[in-house]
TIPA-35117 format. One record per residue: residue number from 0; residue in one letter; x, y, z of N, C-alpha, C in turn. Coordinates in steps of 0.02 Angstrom, whole numbers. Example, Ala and Ser with C-alpha at 12.3 -4.5 7.8 and 13.67 -1.06 7.14 Angstrom:
TIPA-35117
[r 0 a [660 -284 390] [615 -225 390] [660 -165 390]]
[r 1 s [642 -112 354] [684 -53 357] [645 2 394]]
//
This chain:
TIPA-35117
[r 0 m [42 -59 0] [0 0 0] [44 62 0]]
[r 1 f [27 112 -39] [67 171 -45] [56 218 14]]
[r 2 t [108 256 32] [100 311 78] [71 370 39]]
[r 3 n [47 420 75] [19 479 42] [72 514 0]]
[r 4 n [135 514 24] [189 545 -13] [200 509 -79]]
[r 5 e [198 443 -78] [207 403 -139] [149 414 -187]]
[r 6 l [89 422 -160] [30 433 -203] [38 498 -241]]
[r 7 n [68 548 -210] [76 613 -242] [132 614 -293]]
[r 8 h [185 575 -281] [244 582 -323] [251 530 -378]]
[r 9 q [205 485 -383] [205 441 -441] [178 478 -501]]
[r 10 e [191 451 -560] [160 479 -621] [85 475 -611]]
[r 11 n [54 533 -600] [-16 531 -579] [-58 586 -610]]
[r 12 k [-98 567 -657] [-150 612 -682] [-216 575 -672]]
[r 13 t [-248 591 -618] [-309 556 -599] [-368 603 -596]]
[r 14 f [-423 582 -628] [-485 620 -625] [-537 581 -586]]
[r 15 i [-571 615 -542] [-627 585 -506] [-690 622 -528]]
[r 16 f [-732 587 -567] [-795 615 -591] [-849 601 -538]]
[r 17 v [-881 654 -515] [-931 648 -462] [-998 672 -487]]
[r 18 e [-1049 630 -481] [-1116 649 -505] [-1151 698 -459]]
[r 19 n [-1141 691 -394] [-1176 733 -345] [-1133 794 -328]]
[r 20 t [-1158 854 -345] [-1119 915 -333] [-1102 926 -260]]
[r 21 l [-1146 902 -215] [-1135 912 -144] [-1074 873 -118]]
[r 22 f [-1054 822 -155] [-999 779 -132] [-931 802 -159]]
[r 23 v [-931 847 -208] [-867 868 -238] [-821 900 -186]]
[r 24 s [-846 948 -150] [-805 982 -99] [-785 935 -43]]
[r 25 g [-830 890 -25] [-815 842 28] [-758 796 9]]
[r 26 i [-758 772 -53] [-704 728 -77] [-638 766 -78]]
[r 27 c [-640 829 -101] [-580 870 -100] [-552 877 -30]]
[r 28 t [-596 891 18] [-576 901 87] [-543 838 116]]
[r 29 i [-574 781 103] [-547 718 129] [-477 704 102]]
[r 30 l [-468 710 36] [-404 696 6] [-351 746 27]]
[r 31 e [-371 810 33] [-324 861 57] [-302 847 129]]
[r 32 h [-349 824 169] [-334 807 239] [-280 753 243]]
[r 33 h [-278 710 192] [-227 657 190] [-166 677 148]]
[r 34 k [-158 742 141] [-98 771 110] [-90 754 36]]
[r 35 l [-145 743 1] [-141 730 -70] [-152 795 -108]]
[r 36 n [-119 801 -166] [-128 861 -207] [-194 857 -244]]
[r 37 v [-238 903 -228] [-307 900 -255] [-326 967 -284]]
[r 38 r [-364 965 -339] [-394 1027 -363] [-462 1013 -393]]
[r 39 k [-507 1059 -382] [-574 1056 -410] [-571 1090 -478]]
[r 40 i [-597 1056 -530] [-589 1082 -597] [-652 1072 -638]]
[r 41 d [-666 1119 -682] [-722 1112 -729] [-699 1073 -790]]
[r 42 f [-739 1026 -812] [-719 983 -868] [-699 1023 -930]]
[r 43 h [-734 1076 -944] [-721 1115 -1005] [-655 1154 -1001]]
[r 44 q [-625 1157 -942] [-561 1192 -934] [-501 1145 -935]]
[r 45 i [-515 1082 -947] [-461 1032 -944] [-416 1037 -1005]]
[r 46 n [-351 1040 -992] [-300 1036 -1044] [-250 983 -1021]]
[r 47 t [-255 924 -1050] [-216 867 -1024] [-140 879 -1028]]
[r 48 s [-119 919 -1076] [-47 931 -1083] [-20 975 -1026]]
[r 49 e [-65 1011 -992] [-44 1055 -938] [-60 1027 -869]]
[r 50 l [-85 966 -866] [-103 937 -801] [-40 924 -759]]
[r 51 n [-45 941 -695] [10 925 -650] [-5 860 -613]]
[r 52 e [40 842 -568] [31 781 -530] [-21 793 -476]]
[r 53 s [-84 780 -491] [-136 796 -442] [-198 753 -454]]
[r 54 y [-243 756 -406] [-308 723 -411] [-358 777 -430]]
[r 55 n [-386 771 -489] [-431 822 -515] [-504 801 -504]]
[r 56 i [-540 838 -463] [-608 821 -445] [-655 862 -489]]
[r 57 c [-700 828 -523] [-741 861 -574] [-814 839 -569]]
[r 58 y [-859 887 -565] [-930 871 -567] [-950 854 -638]]
[r 59 v [-983 797 -647] [-1006 776 -714] [-1077 749 -707]]
[r 60 k [-1120 771 -751] [-1189 748 -750] [-1193 672 -764]]
[r 61 n [-1242 640 -736] [-1252 568 -744] [-1247 546 -816]]
[r 62 e [-1284 579 -860] [-1287 557 -930] [-1224 574 -969]]
[r 63 e [-1178 612 -941] [-1117 632 -976] [-1055 594 -953]]
[r 64 m [-1064 550 -904] [-1006 513 -876] [-969 474 -930]]
[r 65 g [-1006 437 -971] [-976 395 -1022] [-938 434 -1074]]
[r 66 i [-970 483 -1104] [-939 520 -1159] [-879 560 -1134]]
[r 67 k [-882 587 -1074] [-826 627 -1049] [-768 581 -1029]]
[r 68 s [-783 522 -1005] [-729 474 -990] [-694 454 -1055]]
[r 69 q [-734 442 -1106] [-706 423 -1171] [-662 478 -1200]]
[r 70 l [-685 540 -1194] [-647 597 -1220] [-579 603 -1185]]
[r 71 l [-579 594 -1120] [-516 598 -1083] [-468 543 -1103]]
[r 72 k [-493 482 -1110] [-451 425 -1128] [-423 433 -1199]]
[r 73 l [-462 464 -1243] [-438 477 -1311] [-382 528 -1310]]
[r 74 r [-385 576 -1265] [-333 627 -1260] [-268 597 -1232]]
[r 75 d [-276 556 -1180] [-217 528 -1147] [-237 462 -1113]]
[r 76 k [-214 406 -1140] [-232 340 -1113] [-204 329 -1043]]
[r 77 q [-153 367 -1024] [-122 358 -958] [-163 390 -902]]
[r 78 i [-210 432 -920] [-252 464 -869] [-295 411 -834]]
[r 79 k [-298 415 -768] [-339 370 -729] [-405 405 -713]]
[r 80 i [-460 367 -718] [-527 396 -706] [-564 354 -655]]
[r 81 i [-590 388 -604] [-632 357 -554] [-702 387 -559]]
[r 82 i [-752 345 -565] [-822 367 -571] [-857 358 -504]]
[r 83 i [-889 411 -479] [-929 406 -417] [-1000 428 -434]]
[r 84 k [-1046 380 -433] [-1115 393 -455] [-1166 373 -401]]
[r 85 n [-1225 402 -407] [-1279 385 -360] [-1304 314 -373]]
[r 86 d [-1306 293 -436] [-1327 226 -454] [-1302 212 -525]]
[r 87 i [-1296 149 -543] [-1270 132 -609] [-1295 63 -629]]
[r 88 e [-1313 56 -692] [-1339 -7 -718] [-1283 -50 -746]]
[r 89 y [-1299 -114 -753] [-1250 -163 -778] [-1219 -142 -844]]
[r 90 s [-1262 -121 -892] [-1237 -104 -959] [-1188 -46 -956]]
[r 91 e [-1200 1 -911] [-1154 58 -905] [-1088 38 -873]]
[r 92 i [-1091 -7 -825] [-1029 -32 -794] [-985 -64 -847]]
[r 93 v [-1015 -107 -888] [-978 -141 -942] [-949 -90 -990]]
[r 94 s [-989 -41 -1010] [-967 10 -1057] [-908 50 -1030]]
[r 95 l [-912 71 -967] [-858 109 -936] [-794 67 -930]]
[r 96 m [-802 3 -914] [-744 -41 -909] [-710 -48 -977]]
[r 97 k [-749 -53 -1030] [-720 -59 -1097] [-683 5 -1117]]
[r 98 m [-706 62 -1093] [-673 126 -1108] [-606 132 -1072]]
[r 99 g [-597 92 -1020] [-535 95 -982] [-539 134 -918]]
[r 100 v [-602 148 -895] [-610 181 -830] [-579 137 -776]]
[r 101 n [-548 168 -727] [-507 131 -679] [-542 114 -613]]
[r 102 g [-597 150 -599] [-633 136 -537] [-705 160 -541]]
[r 103 i [-751 121 -513] [-822 138 -514] [-850 124 -444]]
[r 104 c [-883 174 -415] [-913 162 -349] [-975 206 -340]]
[r 105 l [-1014 189 -290] [-1074 226 -274] [-1057 286 -230]]
[r 106 t [-1102 335 -229] [-1089 399 -196] [-1079 392 -121]]
[r 107 d [-1118 350 -88] [-1117 348 -15] [-1060 306 13]]
[r 108 i [-999 326 -5] [-939 292 21] [-912 332 80]]
[r 109 d [-876 298 124] [-847 333 181] [-774 351 165]]
[r 110 e [-742 384 212] [-674 409 201] [-625 353 186]]
[r 111 q [-627 299 224] [-579 244 214] [-589 211 146]]
[r 112 c [-651 205 125] [-665 175 60] [-638 219 4]]
[r 113 l [-647 284 10] [-620 331 -40] [-545 324 -46]]
[r 114 l [-511 321 10] [-438 313 9] [-417 246 -21]]
[r 115 q [-456 194 -7] [-442 128 -35] [-447 130 -111]]
[r 116 i [-499 164 -136] [-508 169 -209] [-449 204 -240]]
[r 117 v [-429 261 -212] [-374 300 -239] [-310 259 -240]]
[r 118 r [-295 225 -185] [-234 184 -182] [-235 126 -231]]
[r 119 q [-292 93 -236] [-297 35 -279] [-290 55 -352]]
[r 120 v [-322 110 -371] [-317 134 -440] [-245 157 -455]]
[r 121 q [-214 190 -407] [-145 212 -417] [-97 154 -422]]
[r 122 d [-117 97 -394] [-76 36 -397] [-92 -4 -460]]
[r 123 h [-128 28 -508] [-144 0 -573] [-193 -59 -569]]
[r 124 h [-237 -58 -519] [-289 -108 -514] [-357 -76 -528]]
[r 125 f [-402 -114 -558] [-470 -89 -568] [-509 -97 -503]]
[r 126 y [-547 -45 -485] [-588 -49 -424] [-661 -46 -442]]
[r 127 l [-699 -94 -417] [-772 -93 -424] [-804 -100 -355]]
[r 128 d [-847 -53 -339] [-884 -55 -275] [-914 -124 -266]]
[r 129 s [-902 -154 -208] [-927 -222 -195] [-1002 -227 -202]]
[r 130 r [-1037 -171 -191] [-1110 -172 -198] [-1132 -177 -271]]
[r 131 l [-1087 -161 -317] [-1103 -165 -388] [-1086 -233 -418]]
[r 132 t [-1046 -273 -383] [-1028 -338 -411] [-1090 -382 -420]]
[r 133 t [-1140 -371 -378] [-1201 -411 -382] [-1233 -404 -451]]
[r 134 k [-1234 -343 -478] [-1264 -331 -543] [-1227 -369 -598]]
[r 135 i [-1160 -368 -594] [-1119 -404 -643] [-1131 -479 -637]]
[r 136 i [-1131 -502 -576] [-1138 -574 -564] [-1206 -599 -585]]
[r 137 e [-1259 -563 -567] [-1327 -583 -585] [-1335 -589 -661]]
[r 138 e [-1306 -542 -697] [-1311 -545 -770] [-1273 -605 -798]]
[r 139 n [-1215 -619 -769] [-1177 -677 -792] [-1211 -742 -775]]
[r 140 i [-1245 -744 -718] [-1284 -803 -700] [-1338 -815 -752]]
[r 141 r [-1372 -761 -771] [-1426 -766 -820] [-1399 -792 -886]]
[r 142 l [-1341 -767 -907] [-1312 -789 -970] [-1288 -862 -967]]
[r 143 v [-1261 -881 -909] [-1235 -949 -902] [-1291 -1000 -898]]
[r 144 e [-1340 -985 -857] [-1393 -1034 -846] [-1443 -1037 -903]]
[r 145 n [-1461 -978 -930] [-1509 -975 -986] [-1572 -1016 -973]]
[r 146 g [-1592 -1013 -911] [-1655 -1047 -895] [-1649 -1122 -886]]
[r 147 n [-1589 -1149 -890] [-1580 -1221 -882] [-1587 -1242 -809]]
[r 148 k [-1598 -1305 -797] [-1602 -1330 -729] [-1534 -1324 -695]]
[r 149 k [-1537 -1313 -631] [-1476 -1306 -592] [-1434 -1371 -594]]
[r 150 k [-1370 -1363 -609] [-1325 -1421 -612] [-1289 -1429 -545]]
[r 151 e [-1266 -1490 -533] [-1228 -1503 -473] [-1160 -1469 -479]]
[r 152 l [-1138 -1437 -425] [-1074 -1401 -426] [-1016 -1449 -438]]
[r 153 d [-966 -1424 -474] [-908 -1465 -491] [-856 -1460 -435]]
[r 154 y [-868 -1495 -380] [-824 -1492 -322] [-755 -1521 -337]]
[r 155 e [-752 -1573 -377] [-688 -1606 -391] [-639 -1558 -422]]
[r 156 a [-662 -1520 -472] [-618 -1472 -506] [-595 -1418 -458]]
[r 157 m [-641 -1396 -414] [-623 -1344 -366] [-569 -1367 -318]]
[r 158 y [-579 -1426 -288] [-533 -1450 -238] [-465 -1471 -268]]
[r 159 n [-463 -1481 -333] [-399 -1495 -366] [-356 -1433 -370]]
[r 160 l [-388 -1375 -366] [-352 -1312 -376] [-351 -1267 -314]]
[r 161 l [-406 -1266 -277] [-412 -1220 -220] [-418 -1257 -154]]
[r 162 t [-398 -1223 -101] [-407 -1251 -34] [-480 -1241 -12]]
[r 163 k [-498 -1275 42] [-566 -1268 69] [-580 -1195 88]]
[r 164 r [-532 -1162 120] [-541 -1093 140] [-548 -1047 79]]
[r 165 e [-509 -1060 28] [-514 -1019 -33] [-582 -1026 -66]]
[r 166 i [-609 -1087 -64] [-676 -1098 -93] [-729 -1061 -53]]
[r 167 e [-723 -1062 13] [-769 -1024 56] [-767 -950 39]]
[r 168 i [-708 -924 31] [-699 -853 15] [-726 -837 -55]]
[r 169 l [-713 -882 -103] [-739 -872 -170] [-815 -869 -171]]
[r 170 q [-847 -912 -131] [-920 -912 -126] [-944 -845 -98]]
[r 171 l [-911 -818 -48] [-931 -754 -18] [-917 -696 -65]]
[r 172 l [-863 -701 -104] [-850 -650 -155] [-908 -647 -204]]
[r 173 g [-934 -706 -221] [-990 -711 -267] [-1053 -678 -240]]
[r 174 q [-1057 -672 -174] [-1115 -639 -143] [-1103 -565 -131]]
[r 175 g [-1046 -539 -158] [-1032 -468 -154] [-1000 -445 -89]]
[r 176 y [-973 -492 -49] [-942 -474 14] [-876 -437 4]]
[r 177 s [-863 -388 45] [-797 -355 46] [-749 -396 89]]
[r 178 n [-685 -379 87] [-636 -415 128] [-653 -412 202]]
[r 179 i [-675 -354 225] [-693 -346 295] [-753 -390 313]]
[r 180 q [-803 -392 269] [-862 -433 282] [-845 -508 282]]
[r 181 i [-801 -528 236] [-779 -598 234] [-742 -616 298]]
[r 182 g [-698 -571 320] [-661 -583 382] [-707 -592 442]]
[r 183 s [-759 -550 444] [-808 -555 499] [-847 -620 496]]
[r 184 e [-865 -641 436] [-903 -703 426] [-862 -765 445]]
[r 185 l [-798 -764 428] [-756 -823 438] [-710 -817 499]]
[r 186 y [-715 -762 535] [-675 -750 596] [-600 -750 581]]
[r 187 i [-582 -716 527] [-511 -707 511] [-500 -633 495]]
[r 188 s [-438 -612 494] [-423 -541 482] [-432 -524 408]]
[r 189 s [-445 -460 395] [-453 -438 325] [-388 -446 287]]
[r 190 k [-330 -442 322] [-266 -453 290] [-260 -525 266]]
[r 191 t [-283 -572 308] [-282 -643 288] [-328 -654 229]]
[r 192 v [-386 -621 230] [-433 -626 173] [-400 -601 110]]
[r 193 k [-366 -545 115] [-332 -515 57] [-281 -564 27]]
[r 194 n [-244 -598 70] [-195 -647 47] [-229 -706 11]]
[r 195 h [-284 -729 40] [-321 -784 8] [-348 -763 -60]]
[r 196 v [-375 -702 -64] [-403 -677 -127] [-348 -673 -180]]
[r 197 s [-289 -649 -160] [-232 -645 -206] [-213 -715 -232]]
[r 198 n [-214 -764 -187] [-199 -833 -207] [-251 -860 -257]]
[r 199 i [-314 -845 -243] [-368 -867 -288] [-359 -838 -357]]
[r 200 i [-346 -772 -360] [-336 -738 -424] [-278 -768 -462]]
[r 201 q [-223 -782 -426] [-164 -811 -458] [-178 -882 -484]]
[r 202 k [-211 -922 -444] [-225 -991 -464] [-273 -995 -524]]
[r 203 l [-322 -950 -525] [-371 -950 -580] [-346 -913 -641]]
[r 204 q [-288 -879 -633] [-257 -842 -688] [-305 -790 -717]]
[r 205 v [-335 -752 -671] [-380 -697 -691] [-351 -632 -665]]
[r 206 s [-381 -576 -686] [-353 -510 -670] [-374 -482 -603]]
[r 207 d [-434 -501 -580] [-459 -473 -517] [-512 -517 -487]]
[r 208 r [-538 -497 -429] [-587 -537 -392] [-653 -546 -430]]
[r 209 l [-673 -494 -466] [-735 -499 -504] [-730 -554 -557]]
[r 210 n [-674 -555 -594] [-665 -606 -645] [-655 -675 -615]]
[r 211 a [-631 -678 -553] [-627 -743 -519] [-697 -771 -507]]
[r 212 v [-743 -727 -486] [-812 -749 -475] [-845 -770 -540]]
[r 213 i [-835 -730 -592] [-865 -746 -657] [-838 -813 -683]]
[r 214 f [-772 -824 -675] [-741 -887 -694] [-774 -945 -656]]
[r 215 a [-783 -937 -591] [-812 -990 -550] [-884 -1005 -569]]
[r 216 l [-921 -953 -585] [-991 -962 -605] [-996 -999 -672]]
[r 217 k [-954 -979 -719] [-956 -1009 -785] [-935 -1082 -784]]
[r 218 n [-892 -1099 -736] [-868 -1168 -731] [-907 -1209 -679]]
[r 219 n [-963 -1180 -656] [-1008 -1215 -610] [-973 -1235 -545]]
[r 220 w [-930 -1190 -521] [-895 -1202 -458] [-933 -1176 -398]]
[r 221 i [-968 -1120 -408] [-1006 -1090 -353] [-1077 -1074 -377]]
[r 222 s [-1121 -1066 -329] [-1190 -1047 -343] [-1210 -993 -294]]
[r 223 l [-1252 -948 -315] [-1275 -895 -270] [-1342 -912 -240]]
[r 224 n [-1368 -971 -254] [-1433 -991 -227] [-1425 -1023 -158]]
//
C-alpha cells in the first residue's frame, strides 16, 4: 500500500468524476486532509498537456459520464478515471470498463473507502464497488444458466485447484462481500482474506476478484442460490 507521499509523487493524472455536486467539496476536503494534491476543476477547462501531478475532482452529469470518460481517454490513455455515481446499471458498468475507466463506486462511500479506491487505482488495479458486483454477477448467471435446470457443482475441479478456505472465500465474493465482511463471517483478519483472494486470483489466472467470481460461475464451481 502506498503512503500519501508516494501517491503524490508517482506519475499521476487522476480524474474523479462525481455525479452529486454536494460531494465534490467533501471529496476534495478528505483527500487534502490526507496530504494529497487536489484541485477542483471544470471539465471544459481541462487541458491534459498542462495537467500536473494531482487528483482532479470534477462534477459531471449522470448522462455525460460515459462520453466525458471516453474523451479523456482519447486525449491521454495514461489518465486514470474514477467514477462516483448515485446509481449505475450493468450495461453502463460494462461500457465504462471497456473505455478503460479505472474505478467505479457509489456515492455513499466513507473516508476509508475513498482512500482505498485512490490507492488501488494508483496501484494499477481496477476498483469496483462491492455493492455493484451483484449486478455483474446476476447478469452472468442469467447468461450462463439460460433458464436451464440447476446443475450439481463441480467440487472435484475446485478441490484440485483451491483449498477449502479459498472456496469459502470465493463463494462469499460471489455474494458481493468485501474483505472486511468476509473476515467477519469467517473469523479471520481482513489481511488474511486479502492474501487468500490474491492466491485465488493467481490460481485461476484472472485479473481481479470480479473475474474470479465470473470464472467460478461459468465453470459451475459456485452458486449464489
